DSSP file (Angstrom, degrees, kcal/mol; ACC not computed):
  #  RESIDUE AA STRUCTURE BP1 BP2  ACC     N-H-->O    O-->H-N    N-H-->O    O-->H-N    TCO  KAPPA ALPHA  PHI   PSI    X-CA   Y-CA   Z-CA
    1    1 A M    >>        0   0    0      0, 0.0     3,-1.0     0, 0.0     4,-0.5   0.000 360.0 360.0 360.0 -35.2    0.0    0.0    0.0
    2    2 A K  H >>  +     0   0    0      1,-0.2     3,-0.7     2,-0.2     4,-0.7   0.760 360.0  73.4 -64.7 -23.3    2.9    2.4    0.7
    3    3 A K  H >4 S+     0   0    0      1,-0.2     3,-0.5     2,-0.2    -1,-0.2   0.842  94.9  49.6 -60.6 -35.6    4.0    1.8   -2.9
    4    4 A Y  H <4 S+     0   0    0     -3,-1.0    -1,-0.2     1,-0.2    -2,-0.2   0.679 102.8  61.1 -79.4 -18.2    1.1    3.9   -4.3
    5    5 A L  H << S+     0   0    0     -3,-0.7    -1,-0.2    -4,-0.5    -2,-0.2   0.632  81.8  99.0 -84.8 -14.3    1.8    6.9   -1.9
    6    6 A Q    <<  -     0   0    0     -4,-0.7     2,-0.3    -3,-0.5    -3,-0.0  -0.501  65.8-142.8 -74.4 142.0    5.3    7.5   -3.3
    7    7 A T        -     0   0    0     -2,-0.2     2,-0.2     1,-0.0    -2,-0.1  -0.796  17.1-112.5-105.1 149.2    5.6   10.3   -5.8
    8    8 A D        -     0   0    0     -2,-0.3     2,-0.7     2,-0.1    -1,-0.0  -0.539  20.3-145.4 -77.2 143.5    7.9   10.3   -8.8
    9    9 A R        +     0   0    0     -2,-0.2     2,-0.3     2,-0.1    -1,-0.0  -0.878  64.3  42.1-112.2  98.8   10.8   12.7   -8.8
   10   10 A G  S    S-     0   0    0     -2,-0.7     2,-0.3     2,-0.0    -2,-0.1  -0.905  84.6 -73.6 153.7 179.5   11.4   13.9  -12.3
   11   11 A F        -     0   0    0     -2,-0.3     2,-0.1     1,-0.0    -2,-0.1  -0.779  39.7-119.6-107.5 151.0    9.8   15.0  -15.5
   12   12 A S     >  -     0   0    0     -2,-0.3     4,-2.0     1,-0.1     5,-0.2  -0.425  29.8-109.0 -81.2 164.7    8.0   12.8  -18.0
   13   13 A L  H  > S+     0   0    0      1,-0.2     4,-2.3     2,-0.2     5,-0.2   0.869 119.2  54.5 -61.0 -38.5    9.1   12.6  -21.6
   14   14 A I  H  > S+     0   0    0      2,-0.2     4,-2.2     1,-0.2    -1,-0.2   0.917 107.0  50.0 -63.8 -44.5    6.1   14.6  -22.7
   15   15 A E  H  > S+     0   0    0      1,-0.2     4,-2.0     2,-0.2    -2,-0.2   0.914 111.5  48.6 -62.2 -42.8    6.9   17.5  -20.4
   16   16 A L  H  X S+     0   0    0     -4,-2.0     4,-2.4     1,-0.2    -1,-0.2   0.906 110.9  50.3 -64.2 -41.7   10.5   17.6  -21.6
   17   17 A L  H  X S+     0   0    0     -4,-2.3     4,-2.3     1,-0.2    -1,-0.2   0.881 109.3  51.5 -64.9 -37.9    9.5   17.6  -25.2
   18   18 A V  H  X S+     0   0    0     -4,-2.2     4,-2.2     2,-0.2    -1,-0.2   0.919 110.9  47.6 -64.8 -43.9    7.0   20.4  -24.6
   19   19 A V  H  X S+     0   0    0     -4,-2.0     4,-2.4     2,-0.2    -2,-0.2   0.915 112.4  49.2 -64.1 -43.5    9.7   22.6  -22.9
   20   20 A I  H  X S+     0   0    0     -4,-2.4     4,-2.4     1,-0.2    -1,-0.2   0.905 110.8  50.7 -62.7 -41.1   12.2   21.8  -25.7
   21   21 A A  H  X S+     0   0    0     -4,-2.3     4,-2.1     2,-0.2    -2,-0.2   0.900 110.7  48.7 -64.4 -40.5    9.6   22.8  -28.3
   22   22 A I  H  X S+     0   0    0     -4,-2.2     4,-2.1     2,-0.2    -2,-0.2   0.922 112.2  48.1 -65.5 -44.2    8.8   26.1  -26.6
   23   23 A I  H  X S+     0   0    0     -4,-2.4     4,-2.1     1,-0.2    -2,-0.2   0.908 111.7  50.3 -63.3 -42.3   12.5   27.0  -26.3
   24   24 A T  H  X S+     0   0    0     -4,-2.4     4,-2.4     1,-0.2    -1,-0.2   0.902 109.5  51.2 -62.5 -41.7   13.1   26.1  -30.0
   25   25 A L  H  X S+     0   0    0     -4,-2.1     4,-1.8     1,-0.2    -1,-0.2   0.906 109.5  49.6 -63.3 -42.3   10.1   28.3  -31.0
   26   26 A V  H  X S+     0   0    0     -4,-2.1     4,-2.3     2,-0.2    -1,-0.2   0.907 111.8  48.8 -63.8 -41.6   11.4   31.3  -29.0
   27   27 A I  H  X S+     0   0    0     -4,-2.1     4,-2.5     1,-0.2    -2,-0.2   0.910 109.9  51.3 -64.9 -42.5   14.9   30.9  -30.6
   28   28 A V  H  < S+     0   0    0     -4,-2.4    -1,-0.2     1,-0.2    -2,-0.2   0.860 114.1  44.3 -64.3 -35.0   13.5   30.7  -34.1
   29   29 A I  H  < S+     0   0    0     -4,-1.8     4,-0.4    -5,-0.2    -2,-0.2   0.892 119.9  39.1 -76.5 -40.1   11.4   33.9  -33.5
   30   30 A L  H  X S+     0   0    0     -4,-2.3     4,-1.8    -5,-0.2     3,-0.4   0.773  97.5  75.3 -85.4 -27.0   14.2   35.9  -31.9
   31   31 A F  H  X S+     0   0    0     -4,-2.5     4,-2.2     1,-0.2     5,-0.2   0.897  94.0  50.3 -59.0 -46.0   17.3   34.9  -33.9
   32   32 A P  H  > S+     0   0    0      0, 0.0     4,-2.2     0, 0.0    -1,-0.2   0.866 109.1  53.7 -60.7 -33.6   16.4   37.0  -37.0
   33   33 A N  H  > S+     0   0    0     -4,-0.4     4,-1.9    -3,-0.4    -2,-0.2   0.895 109.0  47.9 -66.9 -38.9   15.9   40.1  -34.9
   34   34 A F  H  X S+     0   0    0     -4,-1.8     4,-2.0     2,-0.2    -1,-0.2   0.892 110.6  52.2 -66.4 -39.1   19.3   39.7  -33.2
   35   35 A N  H  X S+     0   0    0     -4,-2.2     4,-2.1     1,-0.2    -2,-0.2   0.903 109.5  48.7 -64.4 -41.9   20.9   39.2  -36.7
   36   36 A L  H  X S+     0   0    0     -4,-2.2     4,-2.4     1,-0.2    -1,-0.2   0.879 109.9  52.4 -65.7 -37.9   19.3   42.4  -38.0
   37   37 A A  H  X S+     0   0    0     -4,-1.9     4,-2.0     1,-0.2    -1,-0.2   0.888 108.8  50.0 -65.5 -38.1   20.4   44.3  -34.9
   38   38 A R  H  X S+     0   0    0     -4,-2.0     4,-2.3     2,-0.2    -2,-0.2   0.894 109.7  51.2 -66.7 -39.5   24.0   43.1  -35.4
   39   39 A Q  H  X S+     0   0    0     -4,-2.1     4,-2.4     1,-0.2    94,-0.3   0.925 110.6  48.6 -62.2 -44.5   23.8   44.3  -39.1
   40   40 A R  H  X S+     0   0    0     -4,-2.4     4,-2.3     1,-0.2    -1,-0.2   0.882 110.1  52.0 -64.2 -37.6   22.6   47.7  -38.1
   41   41 A A  H  X S+     0   0    0     -4,-2.0     4,-2.0     2,-0.2    -1,-0.2   0.913 110.4  47.5 -65.5 -42.3   25.4   48.0  -35.5
   42   42 A R  H  X S+     0   0    0     -4,-2.3     4,-2.2     2,-0.2    -2,-0.2   0.889 111.0  52.0 -65.8 -37.8   28.1   47.1  -38.0
   43   43 A D  H  X S+     0   0    0     -4,-2.4     4,-2.2     2,-0.2    -2,-0.2   0.901 109.0  50.0 -64.4 -40.2   26.5   49.6  -40.5
   44   44 A N  H  X S+     0   0    0     -4,-2.3     4,-2.2     1,-0.2    -1,-0.2   0.877 109.3  52.1 -64.9 -36.4   26.7   52.3  -37.8
   45   45 A A  H  X S+     0   0    0     -4,-2.0     4,-2.5     2,-0.2    -2,-0.2   0.897 108.0  52.0 -65.0 -39.3   30.3   51.4  -37.1
   46   46 A R  H  X S+     0   0    0     -4,-2.2     4,-2.4     2,-0.2    -2,-0.2   0.924 109.5  48.7 -62.0 -44.6   31.0   51.8  -40.9
   47   47 A K  H  X S+     0   0    0     -4,-2.2     4,-1.9     1,-0.2    -1,-0.2   0.903 112.3  48.8 -63.1 -40.9   29.5   55.3  -40.9
   48   48 A G  H  X S+     0   0    0     -4,-2.2     4,-2.2     2,-0.2    -1,-0.2   0.886 109.4  52.7 -65.1 -39.2   31.5   56.3  -37.9
   49   49 A D  H  X S+     0   0    0     -4,-2.5     4,-2.6     2,-0.2    -2,-0.2   0.917 108.4  49.9 -62.4 -43.5   34.7   54.9  -39.5
   50   50 A L  H  X S+     0   0    0     -4,-2.4     4,-2.4     1,-0.2    -1,-0.2   0.888 110.0  51.2 -63.5 -38.1   34.1   57.0  -42.6
   51   51 A S  H  X S+     0   0    0     -4,-1.9     4,-2.0     2,-0.2    -1,-0.2   0.901 110.4  49.1 -63.8 -40.6   33.5   60.1  -40.4
   52   52 A Q  H  X S+     0   0    0     -4,-2.2     4,-1.9     2,-0.2    -2,-0.2   0.909 111.8  48.0 -65.3 -42.5   36.8   59.4  -38.6
   53   53 A I  H  X S+     0   0    0     -4,-2.6     4,-2.6     1,-0.2    -2,-0.2   0.884 108.5  55.9 -64.9 -37.6   38.6   59.0  -41.9
   54   54 A Q  H  X S+     0   0    0     -4,-2.4     4,-1.9     1,-0.2    -2,-0.2   0.921 107.9  47.3 -60.5 -44.2   37.0   62.2  -43.2
   55   55 A K  H  X S+     0   0    0     -4,-2.0     4,-2.1     1,-0.2    -1,-0.2   0.879 110.6  53.2 -64.7 -37.3   38.4   64.1  -40.2
   56   56 A T  H  X S+     0   0    0     -4,-1.9     4,-2.3     2,-0.2    -2,-0.2   0.910 107.7  50.4 -63.1 -42.9   41.8   62.5  -40.8
   57   57 A L  H  X S+     0   0    0     -4,-2.6     4,-2.5     1,-0.2    -1,-0.2   0.879 109.2  51.5 -63.8 -37.4   41.8   63.6  -44.4
   58   58 A E  H  X S+     0   0    0     -4,-1.9     4,-2.3     2,-0.2    -1,-0.2   0.898 108.7  51.1 -67.6 -39.0   40.9   67.2  -43.4
   59   59 A L  H  X S+     0   0    0     -4,-2.1     4,-1.4     2,-0.2    -2,-0.2   0.920 110.9  49.1 -60.7 -43.5   43.9   67.2  -40.9
   60   60 A Y  H  X S+     0   0    0     -4,-2.3     4,-0.7     1,-0.2     3,-0.4   0.931 110.2  50.5 -61.1 -45.9   46.2   66.0  -43.6
   61   61 A K  H >< S+     0   0    0     -4,-2.5     3,-0.9     1,-0.2     7,-0.3   0.896 109.4  50.8 -61.5 -41.1   44.9   68.7  -46.0
   62   62 A L  H 3< S+     0   0    0     -4,-2.3    -1,-0.2     1,-0.2    -2,-0.2   0.791 107.1  55.4 -66.5 -27.0   45.5   71.5  -43.4
   63   63 A D  H 3< S+     0   0    0     -4,-1.4    -1,-0.2    -3,-0.4     2,-0.2   0.626  91.7  91.5 -81.0 -14.2   49.0   70.2  -42.8
   64   64 A Q  S << S-     0   0    0     -3,-0.9     5,-0.0    -4,-0.7    -3,-0.0  -0.550  73.6-137.5 -87.0 147.3   50.0   70.5  -46.5
   65   65 A A  S    S+     0   0    0     -2,-0.2    -1,-0.1     1,-0.2    -4,-0.0   0.905 103.0  40.7 -65.6 -42.1   51.6   73.7  -48.0
   66   66 A T  S    S-     0   0    0      2,-0.0     2,-0.5    -3,-0.0    -1,-0.2  -0.944 103.9-114.1-105.9 121.4   49.3   73.3  -51.0
   67   67 A P        +     0   0    0      0, 0.0     2,-0.3     0, 0.0    -6,-0.1  -0.369  63.6 132.5 -60.6 110.6   45.7   72.2  -50.0
   68   68 A A        -     0   0    0     -2,-0.5    56,-0.2    -7,-0.3    -4,-0.2  -0.987  52.9-117.8-155.1 154.9   45.3   68.7  -51.4
   69   69 A Y        -     0   0    0     54,-2.4    56,-0.1    -2,-0.3   -11,-0.1  -0.634  42.3 -97.3 -93.1 156.4   44.1   65.3  -50.3
   70   70 A P        -     0   0    0      0, 0.0    -1,-0.1     0, 0.0    53,-0.0  -0.181  41.3 -92.7 -71.5 164.4   46.5   62.3  -50.2
   71   71 A A    >   -     0   0    0      1,-0.1     3,-1.9    47,-0.0     4,-0.4  -0.396  41.5-106.9 -68.7 153.4   46.8   59.7  -52.9
   72   72 A P  G >  S+     0   0    0      0, 0.0     3,-1.0     0, 0.0    -1,-0.1   0.720 112.9  73.8 -58.0 -21.6   44.6   56.6  -52.3
   73   73 A T  G >  S+     0   0    0      1,-0.2     3,-1.1     2,-0.2     4,-0.3   0.773  83.9  68.0 -65.4 -23.9   47.6   54.5  -51.4
   74   74 A Y  G <  S+     0   0    0     -3,-1.9     3,-0.3     1,-0.2    -1,-0.2   0.828 110.0  33.4 -64.2 -30.8   47.8   56.3  -48.0
   75   75 A L  G <  S+     0   0    0     -3,-1.0    -1,-0.2    -4,-0.4    40,-0.2   0.125  89.4 100.4-111.2  20.6   44.5   54.7  -46.9
   76   76 A S  S <  S+     0   0    0     -3,-1.1     2,-0.5     1,-0.1    -1,-0.1   0.656  76.4  57.5 -83.0 -14.5   44.8   51.3  -48.7
   77   77 A V  S >  S-     0   0    0     -4,-0.3     3,-0.6    -3,-0.3    24,-0.2  -0.964  75.0-151.8-120.4 119.6   46.0   49.4  -45.6
   78   78 A C  T 3  S+     0   0    0     -2,-0.5     3,-0.1    34,-0.3    25,-0.1  -0.412  75.7  36.6 -86.9 167.6   43.8   49.3  -42.5
   79   79 A N  T 3  S+     0   0    0     22,-3.6     2,-0.4     1,-0.3    -1,-0.2   0.670  93.3 120.6  64.4  20.4   45.0   48.8  -38.9
   80   80 A K    <   -     0   0    0     -3,-0.6    21,-2.0    21,-0.2    -1,-0.3  -0.885  65.1-121.4-114.9 145.1   48.1   50.9  -39.9
   81   81 A C        -     0   0    0     -2,-0.4     2,-0.4    19,-0.2    18,-0.2  -0.565  24.1-160.2 -81.3 147.8   49.2   54.2  -38.3
   82   82 A W  E     +A   98   0A   0     16,-2.8    16,-1.9    -2,-0.2    15,-1.7  -0.982  20.7 153.7-134.8 122.1   49.5   57.2  -40.6
   83   83 A S  E >   -AB  96  86A   0      3,-1.2     3,-0.9    -2,-0.4    13,-0.2  -0.813  58.4 -93.8-137.0 177.0   51.5   60.3  -39.8
   84   84 A S  T 3  S+     0   0    0     11,-2.4    12,-0.1     1,-0.3    10,-0.1   0.751 127.2  46.2 -67.5 -22.6   53.4   63.1  -41.5
   85   85 A L  T 3  S-     0   0    0     10,-0.2     2,-0.7     1,-0.1    -1,-0.3   0.452 116.7-115.5 -97.5  -1.6   56.6   61.1  -41.3
   86   86 A G  B <  S+B   83   0A   0     -3,-0.9    -3,-1.2     1,-0.1    -1,-0.1  -0.722  93.6  40.4 114.4 -83.7   54.9   57.9  -42.5
   87   87 A A  S    S-     0   0    0     -2,-0.7    -6,-0.1    -5,-0.2    -5,-0.1   0.032 103.7-105.0-102.3  26.4   54.9   55.1  -40.0
   88   88 A C        +     0   0    0      7,-0.1     8,-0.1     1,-0.1    -6,-0.1   0.931  52.0 165.4  57.7  56.1   54.0   56.9  -36.7
   89   89 A P        -     0   0    0      0, 0.0    -1,-0.1     0, 0.0     5,-0.0   0.776  42.9-133.3 -72.1 -22.7   57.4   56.9  -35.0
   90   90 A G        +     0   0    0      1,-0.2     2,-0.1     2,-0.0     3,-0.1   0.759  50.6 149.7  80.3  24.4   56.1   59.6  -32.5
   91   91 A T    >   -     0   0    0      1,-0.2     3,-1.8     2,-0.0    -1,-0.2  -0.356  57.9 -72.1 -85.3 170.0   59.2   61.9  -32.8
   92   92 A A  T 3  S+     0   0    0      1,-0.3    -1,-0.2    -2,-0.1     3,-0.1  -0.337 121.0  22.7 -61.7 139.6   59.2   65.6  -32.4
   93   93 A G  T 3  S+     0   0    0      1,-0.3     2,-0.6    -3,-0.1    -1,-0.3   0.441  90.7 128.5  83.1   0.2   57.6   67.4  -35.4
   94   94 A D    <   -     0   0    0     -3,-1.8     2,-0.7   -10,-0.1    -1,-0.3  -0.802  47.0-154.5 -92.8 121.1   55.6   64.3  -36.4
   95   95 A N        -     0   0    0     -2,-0.6   -11,-2.4    -3,-0.1     2,-0.7  -0.855   8.3-150.5 -94.5 115.8   51.9   65.0  -36.9
   96   96 A I  E     -A   83   0A   0     -2,-0.7   -13,-0.3   -13,-0.2     3,-0.2  -0.777  15.2-177.9 -89.1 117.4   49.9   61.8  -36.3
   97   97 A Y  E    S-     0   0A   0    -15,-1.7     2,-0.3    -2,-0.7   -14,-0.2   0.909  71.7  -7.3 -80.7 -45.3   46.8   61.9  -38.4
   98   98 A I  E     -A   82   0A   0    -16,-1.9   -16,-2.8     1,-0.1    -1,-0.3  -0.962  52.6-150.7-154.1 135.1   45.3   58.6  -37.3
   99   99 A R  S    S+     0   0    0     -2,-0.3     2,-0.3     1,-0.3    -1,-0.1   0.785  91.4  16.6 -78.2 -27.0   46.8   55.9  -35.1
  100  100 A K  S    S-     0   0    0    -19,-0.1    -1,-0.3   -18,-0.1   -19,-0.2  -0.867  75.0-136.2-150.6 110.2   44.9   53.0  -36.7
  101  101 A I        -     0   0    0    -21,-2.0   -22,-3.6    -2,-0.3   -21,-0.2  -0.521  39.8-113.1 -66.2 124.9   43.1   53.3  -40.1
  102  102 A P        -     0   0    0      0, 0.0    13,-0.4     0, 0.0     2,-0.3  -0.251  27.5-151.5 -67.1 147.4   39.7   51.6  -39.5
  103  103 A C        -     0   0    0     11,-0.1    11,-0.2   -25,-0.1   -54,-0.1  -0.713  36.5 -83.0-106.8 162.6   38.8   48.3  -41.2
  104  104 A D    >   -     0   0    0      9,-2.7     3,-1.4    -2,-0.3     9,-0.3  -0.503  39.5-133.2 -62.6 131.1   35.3   47.1  -42.2
  105  105 A P  T 3  S+     0   0    0      0, 0.0    -1,-0.1     0, 0.0   -62,-0.1   0.721 102.5  52.5 -65.1 -20.8   33.8   45.5  -39.0
  106  106 A A  T 3  S+     0   0    0    -64,-0.1     2,-0.2     2,-0.0    -2,-0.1   0.577  87.4 101.6 -90.2  -8.4   32.6   42.4  -40.8
  107  107 A S    <   +     0   0    0     -3,-1.4     2,-0.3     6,-0.2    -4,-0.1  -0.543  47.4 173.1 -81.0 141.3   36.0   41.6  -42.4
  108  108 A T        +     0   0    0     -2,-0.2     3,-0.3     3,-0.2    -2,-0.0  -0.847  29.3  56.1-135.3 171.3   38.1   38.9  -40.8
  109  109 A G  S    S-     0   0    0     -2,-0.3    -2,-0.0     1,-0.2     0, 0.0  -0.388  99.0 -49.5  98.6-176.1   41.3   37.1  -41.6
  110  110 A P  S    S+     0   0    0      0, 0.0    -1,-0.2     0, 0.0     0, 0.0   0.742 130.4  46.0 -71.6 -23.1   44.9   38.2  -42.2
  111  111 A T  S    S-     0   0    0     -3,-0.3    -3,-0.2   -34,-0.0   -34,-0.0  -0.780  81.2-160.9-121.8  87.9   43.9   40.8  -44.8
  112  112 A P        -     0   0    0      0, 0.0   -34,-0.3     0, 0.0     2,-0.3  -0.244  26.7-100.8 -66.8 156.4   40.9   42.9  -43.5
  113  113 A T        -     0   0    0     -9,-0.3    -9,-2.7   -36,-0.1     2,-0.2  -0.572  34.9-153.8 -80.3 136.0   38.8   44.8  -45.9
  114  114 A T        -     0   0    0     -2,-0.3     2,-0.2   -11,-0.2   -11,-0.1  -0.552  22.4-101.6 -99.9 170.7   39.3   48.6  -46.2
  115  115 A Y        -     0   0    0    -13,-0.4     2,-0.6   -40,-0.2    15,-0.2  -0.564  42.2 -99.4 -87.1 158.1   36.9   51.2  -47.3
  116  116 A L  E     -C  129   0B   0     13,-2.2    13,-2.6    -2,-0.2     2,-0.5  -0.693  41.8-179.5 -84.5 121.2   37.0   52.7  -50.8
  117  117 A Y  E     +C  128   0B   0     -2,-0.6     2,-0.4    11,-0.2    11,-0.2  -0.985   2.8 175.2-121.5 122.2   38.8   56.0  -51.0
  118  118 A T  E     -C  127   0B   0      9,-2.4     9,-2.5    -2,-0.5     2,-0.4  -0.973  16.3-151.9-126.8 143.5   39.1   57.8  -54.3
  119  119 A R  E     -C  126   0B   0     -2,-0.4     7,-0.2     7,-0.2    -2,-0.0  -0.934  21.5-121.6-114.2 136.7   40.6   61.2  -55.1
  120  120 A D    >   -     0   0    0      5,-2.5     3,-1.6    -2,-0.4     5,-0.2  -0.206  30.5-104.3 -69.5 166.4   39.4   63.3  -58.0
  121  121 A S  T 3  S+     0   0    0      1,-0.3    -1,-0.1     2,-0.1    -2,-0.0   0.762 120.0  59.2 -66.2 -25.0   41.8   64.4  -60.6
  122  122 A D  T 3  S-     0   0    0      1,-0.1    -1,-0.3     3,-0.0    -2,-0.0   0.407 100.7-136.5 -85.7   5.8   41.9   68.0  -59.3
  123  123 A I  S <  S+     0   0    0     -3,-1.6   -54,-2.4     2,-0.2    -2,-0.1   0.467  85.5  89.1  55.2   9.8   43.2   66.6  -55.9
  124  124 A T  S    S+     0   0    0    -56,-0.2     2,-0.3     1,-0.0    -1,-0.1   0.290  82.2  56.3-112.3   8.5   40.9   68.8  -53.9
  125  125 A K        +     0   0    0     -5,-0.2    -5,-2.5   -56,-0.1     2,-0.3  -0.985  60.0 173.3-138.2 149.2   37.9   66.5  -53.8
  126  126 A Y  E     -C  119   0B   0     -2,-0.3    34,-2.0    -7,-0.2     2,-0.4  -0.928  19.4-142.0-146.7 170.1   37.5   62.9  -52.6
  127  127 A T  E     -CD 118 159B   0     -9,-2.5    -9,-2.4    -2,-0.3     2,-0.4  -0.997   7.1-163.5-138.6 133.5   34.9   60.2  -52.0
  128  128 A L  E     -CD 117 158B   0     30,-2.9    30,-2.7    -2,-0.4     2,-0.4  -0.973  15.1-174.3-115.0 131.1   34.8   57.6  -49.2
  129  129 A T  E     -CD 116 157B   0    -13,-2.6   -13,-2.2    -2,-0.4     2,-0.3  -0.983  10.5-178.3-132.1 138.7   32.5   54.6  -49.7
  130  130 A A  E     - D   0 156B   0     26,-2.3    26,-2.4    -2,-0.4     2,-0.5  -0.975  27.3-124.5-129.0 146.1   31.4   51.7  -47.5
  131  131 A C  E     - D   0 155B   0     -2,-0.3    24,-0.3    24,-0.2     2,-0.3  -0.789  27.5-148.6 -90.1 130.2   29.2   48.8  -48.3
  132  132 A L  E     - D   0 154B   0     22,-2.6    22,-0.6    -2,-0.5    20,-0.4  -0.669  12.8-153.1 -98.4 153.5   26.2   48.4  -45.9
  133  133 A E  S    S+     0   0    0    -94,-0.3     2,-0.9    -2,-0.3    -1,-0.1   0.791  79.5  75.9 -91.3 -34.2   24.5   45.1  -44.9
  134  134 A N    >   -     0   0    0    -95,-0.3     3,-1.7     1,-0.2    -1,-0.1  -0.711  62.6-165.4 -86.1 107.2   21.1   46.5  -44.2
  135  135 A A  T 3  S+     0   0    0     -2,-0.9    -1,-0.2     1,-0.3    20,-0.1   0.686  87.1  57.5 -66.4 -18.0   19.4   47.2  -47.5
  136  136 A A  T 3  S+     0   0    0     18,-0.1    -1,-0.3    -3,-0.0    -2,-0.1   0.234  73.2 139.4 -96.5  13.6   16.7   49.3  -45.8
  137  137 A D    X   -     0   0    0     -3,-1.7     3,-1.4     1,-0.2    -5,-0.0  -0.363  52.2-141.2 -60.4 130.7   19.2   51.8  -44.3
  138  138 A P  T 3  S+     0   0    0      0, 0.0    -1,-0.2     0, 0.0    -3,-0.0   0.713  98.8  54.3 -69.1 -18.5   17.9   55.3  -44.5
  139  139 A D  T 3  S+     0   0    0      2,-0.0    18,-0.3    17,-0.0    -2,-0.1   0.314  80.7 128.7 -96.2   9.0   21.3   56.8  -45.3
  140  140 A R    <   -     0   0    0     -3,-1.4    16,-0.2    16,-0.1     2,-0.1  -0.190  62.0-104.6 -65.7 157.0   22.0   54.4  -48.3
  141  141 A D        -     0   0    0     14,-3.0    14,-0.3     4,-0.0     3,-0.1  -0.438  25.4-130.4 -79.3 153.6   23.1   55.8  -51.6
  142  142 A S  S    S+     0   0    0      1,-0.3     2,-0.2    -2,-0.1    12,-0.0  -0.854  98.9  30.2-143.9 110.2   20.9   56.1  -54.6
  143  143 A P  S    S-     0   0    0      0, 0.0    -1,-0.3     0, 0.0     2,-0.2   0.511 105.3-122.3 -78.4 164.3   22.2   55.0  -57.0
  144  144 A V        -     0   0    0     -2,-0.2     2,-0.1    -3,-0.1    10,-0.1  -0.477  25.8-106.7 -77.0 142.6   24.3   52.4  -55.3
  145  145 A A    >   -     0   0    0     -2,-0.2     3,-1.6     1,-0.1    -1,-0.1  -0.446  19.2-131.2 -67.6 140.0   28.1   52.4  -55.9
  146  146 A S  G >  S+     0   0    0      1,-0.3     3,-1.5     2,-0.2     4,-0.2   0.723 101.8  76.8 -65.5 -19.9   29.4   49.7  -58.1
  147  147 A F  G 3  S+     0   0    0      1,-0.3     3,-0.4     2,-0.1    -1,-0.3   0.779  96.2  47.0 -57.0 -29.5   32.0   48.9  -55.5
  148  148 A C  G X >S+     0   0    0     -3,-1.6     5,-1.2     1,-0.2     3,-1.0   0.212  76.2 106.3-102.3  13.8   29.2   47.2  -53.4
  149  149 A S  T < 5S+     0   0    0     -3,-1.5    -1,-0.2     1,-0.2    -2,-0.1   0.778  78.3  54.1 -67.2 -24.8   27.7   45.0  -56.1
  150  150 A S  T 3 5S+     0   0    0     -3,-0.4    -1,-0.2    -4,-0.2    -2,-0.1   0.625 113.8  40.4 -85.5 -11.6   29.2   41.8  -54.8
  151  151 A T  T < 5S-     0   0    0     -3,-1.0   -18,-0.1    -4,-0.0    -3,-0.1   0.257 130.7 -36.9-104.9-129.7   27.8   42.3  -51.2
  152  152 A S  T   5S-     0   0    0    -20,-0.4    -3,-0.1     2,-0.2     3,-0.1   0.687  75.4-123.1 -72.2 -17.1   24.4   43.5  -50.2
  153  153 A G  S   <S+     0   0    0     -5,-1.2     2,-0.4     1,-0.3    -4,-0.1   0.554  76.4 113.1  86.0   7.4   24.4   46.0  -53.1
  154  154 A V  E     -D  132   0B   0    -22,-0.6   -22,-2.6    -6,-0.2     2,-0.3  -0.938  43.9-174.4-116.5 135.2   23.8   49.0  -50.7
  155  155 A S  E     -D  131   0B   0     -2,-0.4   -14,-3.0   -24,-0.3     2,-0.4  -0.847  19.2-151.5-127.4 163.4   26.5   51.7  -50.2
  156  156 A Y  E     -D  130   0B   0    -26,-2.4   -26,-2.3    -2,-0.3     2,-0.4  -0.996  22.0-169.5-133.1 125.9   27.1   54.7  -48.1
  157  157 A T  E     -D  129   0B   0     -2,-0.4     2,-0.5   -18,-0.3   -28,-0.2  -0.937  15.3-163.8-126.7 140.5   29.2   57.5  -49.5
  158  158 A I  E     -D  128   0B   0    -30,-2.7   -30,-2.9    -2,-0.4     2,-0.3  -0.986  15.2-158.9-117.3 130.6   30.8   60.7  -48.0
  159  159 A H  E     -D  127   0B   0     -2,-0.5   -32,-0.2   -32,-0.2   -34,-0.0  -0.712  39.5 -76.9-103.5 159.2   32.1   63.3  -50.4
  160  160 A E              0   0    0    -34,-2.0    -1,-0.1    -2,-0.3   -36,-0.0  -0.301 360.0 360.0 -53.4 130.9   34.6   66.0  -49.7
  161  161 A P              0   0    0      0, 0.0    -1,-0.2     0, 0.0   -36,-0.1   0.512 360.0 360.0 -69.4 360.0   32.8   68.7  -47.7
């Protein structure tokens, strides 16, 4: 008789399956929202990087005897320091424009992706372009830069002010 008064300690298979199904459903619903938020965060980082590069270019132009922007090779390698003497030795008389040229936040590996910097033929105008992941970004270019045709197809451009 005491055998029937004992209670089981544990969950039944049905209860475990219901909990697993509920957790899976929540993950399936929330994961795309997290992915979109990450894309928007990377796009905001790209816009901030372009703004930082723009300020760097203006510092460089002010430092020159003849107002001109640098050749595109100066910004072709990201994660590199750029100064008036070249490689940022930090000696007296050296103007450091930027300590680390920003890379695209989604790029990985030994050769990170840089942003597109082009200088016009009259050397007093330039264009900075980044490829965005969020196709619905309100700041996207229209028309889209051909530079971004292999990615999402959406670009963000800053022109010389």
